C-alpha positions as CSV (number, residue, x, y, z in Angstrom):
1,M,96.2,-187.9,96.9
2,T,96.0,-187.0,93.3
3,P,98.7,-184.5,92.3
4,R,97.6,-181.1,91.1
5,K,97.8,-180.5,87.4
6,R,100.5,-178.0,86.4
7,R,99.5,-175.1,84.3
8,A,100.7,-175.1,80.8
9,A,103.8,-173.0,80.2
10,S,101.9,-170.6,78.0
11,G,98.9,-170.3,80.4
12,G,98.4,-168.7,83.8
13,R,98.0,-165.1,84.6
14,R,100.5,-163.8,82.1
15,A,98.5,-165.3,79.3
16,Q,95.4,-163.6,80.5
17,R,96.9,-160.1,80.6
18,N,95.9,-157.4,78.2
19,E,98.1,-156.1,75.5
20,A,99.5,-153.2,77.5
21,A,100.5,-155.6,80.3
22,R,102.1,-158.1,78.0
23,L,104.2,-155.4,76.3
24,T,105.1,-154.0,79.7
25,D,106.2,-157.5,80.7
26,Q,108.6,-157.6,77.8
27,L,110.1,-154.3,78.9
28,L,110.4,-155.7,82.5
29,D,112.1,-158.8,81.1
30,A,114.5,-156.5,79.2
31,G,115.7,-155.0,82.5
32,F,113.4,-151.9,83.0
33,N,111.2,-151.4,86.0
34,K,107.6,-150.0,86.2
35,K,108.7,-146.6,87.2
36,Q,110.9,-146.3,84.1
37,V,108.1,-147.6,81.9
38,G,105.9,-144.9,83.4
39,E,108.5,-142.2,82.6
40,M,108.7,-143.5,79.0
41,L,104.9,-143.0,78.7
42,G,104.9,-139.7,80.6
43,R,102.6,-141.2,83.2
44,N,102.7,-142.1,86.9
45,P,104.0,-145.6,87.6
46,S,100.8,-146.4,89.4
47,L,99.1,-146.4,86.0
48,V,101.5,-149.0,84.8
49,S,100.6,-151.2,87.7
50,Q,96.9,-150.8,86.7
51,F,97.7,-152.4,83.3
52,F,98.0,-155.6,85.4
53,T,95.4,-155.1,88.1
54,K,92.6,-153.2,86.4
55,N,93.0,-154.0,82.7
56,K,93.9,-150.4,81.8
57,G,96.4,-149.1,79.2
58,A,94.5,-149.5,75.9
59,S,95.6,-146.0,74.9
60,M,99.2,-146.8,75.6
61,V,99.5,-150.0,73.5
62,E,100.9,-148.3,70.3
63,A,103.5,-146.4,72.4
64,L,104.5,-149.5,74.3
65,R,104.8,-151.5,71.1
66,A,107.1,-148.8,69.5
67,V,109.3,-148.8,72.6
68,V,109.5,-152.6,72.7
69,Q,110.4,-152.8,69.0
70,E,113.1,-150.2,69.6
71,V,114.6,-152.1,72.5
72,Q,114.5,-155.5,70.8
73,A,116.1,-154.0,67.7
74,G,119.1,-152.8,69.8
75,G,118.3,-149.1,69.7
76,P,118.9,-146.5,72.4
77,R,117.9,-147.7,75.9
78,D,118.1,-144.4,77.7
79,I,114.7,-143.2,79.1
80,T,114.9,-139.8,77.4
81,S,115.1,-141.3,73.9
82,L,112.4,-143.9,74.6
83,K,110.1,-141.2,76.1
84,A,110.5,-139.1,72.9
85,L,109.7,-142.1,70.8
86,A,106.6,-143.1,72.9
87,A,105.3,-139.5,72.8
88,H,104.5,-139.8,69.1
89,H,102.3,-142.9,69.7
90,V,100.4,-142.1,72.9
91,R,96.8,-141.7,72.1
92,P,94.4,-139.6,74.4
93,R,92.1,-141.6,76.5
94,L,88.5,-141.8,75.2
95,T,85.2,-141.7,77.0
96,R,82.6,-144.5,76.5
97,K,80.9,-142.3,73.9
98,G,84.2,-142.1,71.9
99,S,85.1,-138.5,72.7
100,E,88.5,-137.4,74.1
101,A,88.6,-137.6,77.9
102,R,89.6,-134.5,79.8
103,V,92.9,-134.9,81.7
104,R,92.6,-133.9,85.3
105,G,95.1,-131.4,86.6
106,K,96.5,-131.3,90.1
107,T,94.1,-130.1,92.7
108,Q,96.7,-128.7,95.1
109,L,100.1,-127.1,94.6
110,R,102.4,-125.3,96.9
111,A,105.7,-123.8,95.9
112,E,108.7,-122.5,97.9
113,R,111.8,-120.6,97.0
114,T,115.3,-120.4,98.5
115,V,116.0,-117.3,100.5
116,K,119.2,-115.5,99.3
117,D,121.4,-112.9,100.9
118,D,122.5,-109.6,99.5
119,K,125.1,-111.3,97.4
120,G,122.7,-113.8,95.9
121,R,123.9,-116.7,97.9
122,P,121.5,-119.2,99.6
123,V,120.9,-118.5,103.3
124,I,121.8,-121.7,105.3
125,G,119.7,-122.5,108.4
126,A,120.8,-124.1,111.7
127,D,120.1,-127.6,110.2
128,G,122.6,-127.0,107.5
129,K,120.0,-126.8,104.7
130,P,119.0,-123.8,102.6
131,V,116.2,-121.7,104.2
132,K,113.1,-121.7,102.1
133,T,110.1,-119.4,102.1
134,W,106.6,-119.7,100.6
135,S,106.1,-118.3,97.1
136,S,102.7,-119.5,95.8
137,S,99.8,-121.9,96.3
138,L,96.9,-123.2,94.3
139,A,93.9,-125.4,95.0
140,K,90.9,-126.5,93.0
141,A,87.5,-127.8,94.2
142,G,84.7,-129.3,92.1
143,K,81.0,-129.7,92.9
144,Q,81.4,-132.7,95.2
145,H,84.3,-131.3,97.1
146,I,82.5,-127.9,97.5
147,A,79.5,-129.7,98.9
148,S,81.6,-131.2,101.6
149,G,83.2,-127.9,102.6
150,A,86.1,-127.6,100.1
151,S,88.7,-128.0,102.9
152,R,91.7,-128.0,100.5
153,L,91.0,-124.3,99.6
154,R,91.5,-122.9,103.1
155,P,95.3,-123.5,103.3
156,V,95.9,-121.4,100.2
157,V,94.2,-118.4,101.9
158,E,96.1,-119.0,105.1
159,D,99.4,-119.1,103.2
160,A,98.7,-115.7,101.6
161,A,97.6,-114.2,104.9
162,A,100.6,-115.4,106.8
163,N,103.2,-114.4,104.2
164,G,101.9,-111.1,102.9
165,G,100.6,-112.6,99.7
166,L,97.9,-111.9,97.2
167,V,94.8,-113.9,96.3
168,A,92.8,-114.4,93.1
169,F,90.1,-116.9,92.2
170,T,88.3,-118.5,89.3
171,V,84.7,-119.4,89.8
172,R,82.5,-121.7,87.8
173,A,78.7,-121.3,87.8
174,R,75.7,-121.4,85.5
175,K,76.2,-119.2,82.5
176,G,73.0,-117.2,82.8
177,S,73.7,-116.4,86.5
178,F,76.4,-113.9,85.8
179,K,75.2,-110.3,85.6
180,H,77.8,-109.0,83.1
181,D,78.3,-110.1,79.5
182,A,81.1,-112.6,79.0
183,G,84.5,-111.0,78.5
184,R,83.8,-107.5,79.9
185,L,86.8,-106.0,81.6
186,A,84.5,-104.3,84.1
187,D,83.6,-107.8,85.3
188,S,86.9,-109.6,85.8
189,P,89.9,-107.4,84.8
190,G,92.5,-109.3,86.9
191,V,94.2,-112.7,86.6
192,R,93.1,-114.9,83.7
193,R,90.9,-112.4,82.1
194,N,89.4,-114.7,79.5
195,V,86.0,-116.4,80.1
196,V,85.9,-120.2,79.7
197,Q,82.5,-121.6,78.6
198,R,81.6,-125.2,79.2
199,R,79.4,-127.5,77.2
200,D,77.2,-128.2,80.3
201,G,76.0,-124.6,80.4
202,T,78.4,-123.3,83.0
203,E,81.1,-120.7,82.7
204,E,84.4,-120.0,84.4
205,R,85.3,-116.4,85.2
206,A,88.4,-115.1,87.0
207,Y,88.5,-112.3,89.6
208,A,91.3,-110.4,91.3
209,D,91.2,-107.1,93.1
210,N,93.0,-105.2,90.3
211,R,93.0,-101.7,91.8
212,G,94.9,-100.2,88.9
213,G,92.1,-101.0,86.5
214,P,92.0,-103.1,83.4
215,G,95.4,-104.2,82.0
216,S,97.4,-103.2,85.1
217,G,98.5,-106.7,85.9
218,E,98.1,-109.4,88.6
219,E,97.5,-107.3,91.7
220,G,95.1,-109.6,93.5
221,F,93.2,-109.4,96.8
222,D,95.2,-108.7,99.9
223,G,95.8,-112.1,101.6
224,A,94.9,-110.9,105.1
225,E,91.7,-109.1,103.9
226,F,90.7,-112.2,102.0
227,K,91.2,-114.4,105.0
228,A,89.1,-112.0,107.1
229,M,86.3,-112.4,104.5
230,V,86.7,-116.2,104.8
231,D,86.7,-116.1,108.6
232,A,83.5,-114.1,108.5
233,A,81.9,-116.9,106.4
234,G,82.8,-119.4,109.1
235,G,85.9,-120.6,107.3
236,D,84.0,-121.6,104.2
237,V,86.0,-120.2,101.2
238,T,83.2,-121.0,98.7
239,A,80.6,-119.2,100.8
240,A,82.9,-116.2,101.1
241,V,83.5,-116.0,97.3
242,Q,79.8,-116.4,96.7
243,K,79.0,-113.5,99.1
244,W,81.6,-111.3,97.4
245,L,80.2,-112.0,93.9
246,V,76.7,-111.1,95.1
247,D,77.7,-108.1,97.1
248,N,79.7,-106.7,94.1
249,D,76.8,-107.4,91.7
250,R,78.6,-110.0,89.7
251,I,76.2,-112.9,90.1
252,E,72.6,-113.6,90.9
253,P,71.9,-114.3,94.6
254,G,71.5,-118.0,95.4
255,T,73.6,-119.1,92.4
256,P,75.4,-122.4,93.3
257,I,79.1,-122.5,92.6
258,V,80.1,-125.7,91.0
259,G,83.8,-125.1,90.6
260,L,86.4,-122.9,92.4
261,E,90.1,-122.4,92.0
262,I,92.0,-120.3,94.5
263,R,95.5,-118.9,93.7
264,A,97.9,-117.1,96.0
265,W,101.3,-115.7,95.4
266,K,103.9,-113.5,97.0
267,P,104.6,-110.4,94.9
């Protein structure tokens, strides 16, 4: 049998990698791991893996090159210093048209806080760990998720109802469908008062049941009442919000909601 030809030392997969992967390889050879490289870039380590598997990382090349040069020159090797260095070179990701791509935020967040006694000391549970209680939740849903029921929004409402919390929401819909002029305090005087206008002809407006009137702070809807409103809509948070907007003369009937953010917190 004819023996297989060996690949040249300079060939193989490593030679075919993009610049981001090749620079990352140099950092790996220097003793760092992918998680640390991700920390330097201020990104999730899964993105670093995609330098190798999906040919990504073009916007990170300058930052990686600066870090590699610093390491090879014998400079500081601690992650904090290298992250600060990389931050000056990270370029925003661009769309195919050349414009800056929008960075997606987290679609779900839930926060807890440690329960403390009268003396300010943490309360310890039977398991020996500090007792924690819910403090806030947030969830976002875009057009596609809303069309499938926006299931991630419901737990936020349930958290507020179960813990005596308050609820506020930001809704995105077609600009011309809102009945009040943009920015009027009579329209949305609660949380996040400012109106955000999008290039696609939609607008984002925030609403909270601010009983004290404009400027009186983040009062919000009562969590239990808001949940009852959602239950009446068959558990569909988007439908409940849409009904509230129509019933309170905020939006034209039949207007589709293309974006919704639900926020809940414990006062």
